[in-house]
C-alpha positions as CSV (number, residue, x, y, z in Angstrom):
1,X,84.6,96.2,110.1
2,X,86.7,98.1,107.6
3,X,90.4,98.6,108.0
4,X,92.6,100.8,105.7
5,X,96.4,100.5,105.3
6,X,99.0,102.4,103.4
7,X,102.3,100.7,102.8
8,X,105.2,102.8,101.3
9,X,107.8,101.5,98.9
10,X,107.9,99.9,95.5
11,X,105.5,96.9,95.2
12,X,107.5,93.7,94.6
13,X,106.4,90.2,93.5
14,X,106.7,87.0,95.4
15,X,109.9,85.2,94.2
16,X,110.0,81.7,92.9
17,X,110.6,79.2,95.8
18,X,114.1,77.8,96.1
19,X,114.9,74.2,96.9
20,X,117.6,72.6,99.0
21,X,118.4,68.9,99.6
22,X,118.5,67.9,103.3
23,X,119.6,64.3,103.4
24,X,116.9,62.3,101.7
25,X,114.5,65.2,101.7
26,X,114.1,68.4,99.6
27,X,113.1,71.6,101.4
28,X,111.4,74.5,99.7
29,X,112.0,78.1,101.0
30,X,111.5,81.7,100.1
31,X,114.4,83.6,98.4
32,X,116.1,86.1,100.7
33,X,114.7,89.1,98.8
34,X,111.1,87.9,99.1
35,X,111.5,87.1,102.8
36,X,112.9,90.5,103.6
37,X,110.2,92.3,101.5
38,X,107.4,90.4,103.3
39,X,109.0,91.3,106.7
40,X,109.0,95.0,105.6
41,X,105.3,94.8,104.6
42,X,104.4,93.1,107.9
43,X,106.3,95.7,110.0
44,X,104.6,98.7,108.2
45,X,101.1,97.2,108.7
46,X,101.8,96.1,112.3
47,X,102.8,99.7,113.1
48,X,99.3,100.8,111.9
49,X,97.7,98.7,114.7
50,X,95.5,96.3,112.6
51,X,92.7,94.5,114.2
52,X,93.4,90.8,113.9
53,X,90.6,88.7,112.1
54,X,90.9,85.2,113.4
55,X,88.0,83.7,111.5
56,X,85.3,84.6,109.0
57,X,85.1,85.9,105.4
58,X,87.3,88.8,104.3
59,X,87.1,91.1,101.3
60,X,90.4,92.6,100.2
61,X,90.8,95.6,97.9
62,X,94.3,96.6,96.8
63,X,95.9,99.3,94.7
64,X,99.5,98.8,93.8
65,X,101.1,102.2,93.0
66,X,104.3,102.3,90.9
67,X,106.4,105.4,90.2
68,X,105.8,106.7,86.7
69,X,109.1,106.6,84.6
70,X,110.0,110.0,83.2
71,X,110.2,108.6,79.7
72,X,106.6,107.3,79.8
73,X,104.1,109.5,78.0
74,X,101.3,111.0,80.1
75,X,98.7,109.4,77.9
76,X,99.7,106.0,79.2
77,X,97.4,105.4,82.2
78,X,97.6,101.6,82.9
79,X,100.6,99.8,84.3
80,X,101.0,96.9,81.9
81,X,104.6,96.0,82.6
82,X,106.1,93.5,85.0
83,X,105.7,92.5,87.8
84,X,102.6,90.4,87.3
85,X,99.6,91.4,89.5
86,X,99.1,87.9,90.8
87,X,102.7,87.6,92.1
88,X,102.4,91.0,93.9
89,X,99.2,89.8,95.5
90,X,100.9,86.6,96.7
91,X,103.6,88.5,98.5
92,X,101.0,90.8,100.2
93,X,98.7,88.0,101.3
94,X,101.7,86.0,102.7
95,X,103.0,89.0,104.6
96,X,99.6,89.8,106.2
97,X,99.0,86.2,107.4
98,X,99.2,86.2,111.2
99,X,99.0,90.0,111.4
100,X,95.7,91.0,109.8
101,X,94.2,87.6,109.2
102,X,94.8,84.0,110.4
103,X,94.9,82.4,107.0
104,X,94.7,83.9,103.5
105,X,92.1,81.2,102.7
106,X,89.7,83.5,104.6
107,X,89.7,85.9,101.6
108,X,86.6,85.4,99.6
109,X,86.6,88.6,97.5
110,X,89.6,90.2,96.0
111,X,89.9,93.4,93.9
112,X,93.4,94.5,92.8
113,X,94.8,97.1,90.4
114,X,98.3,98.4,89.3
115,X,98.5,102.1,88.8
116,X,101.1,104.8,88.3
117,X,101.4,107.5,91.0
118,X,103.6,110.1,92.7
119,X,104.3,108.0,95.8
120,X,104.9,104.3,95.2
121,X,103.3,101.9,97.6
122,X,100.2,99.8,98.4
123,X,96.8,101.0,99.4
124,X,94.9,98.1,101.1
125,X,91.3,98.0,102.4
126,X,90.3,94.9,104.4
127,X,86.6,94.3,105.2
128,X,85.3,91.5,107.5
């Protein structure tokens, strides 16, 4: 089964976890910006009626599209600036957990790319 999704908006990375002391324990949590961004991703994909994959291997192909700055020469093709690709993938995988797949450990194959384009967003293809 193959599912394709288009998510609009600037791709953002997963933020560093924050820590808070609760008595004798320390609790780790997502920063507010990361939590809100993942909720936005989840809502956009949920609106596209994904078929939930409770078990089995998953192949994930992603293209992260960034708006081309006006000052950037046309000959520059690759997006080599921040954010890091692995941090963007973390945010996407966390957001899709429970909506598209049960656990991101199901992902056995991953292809990802950062590009410049006219409409910023994420193109995602999920195969099970």
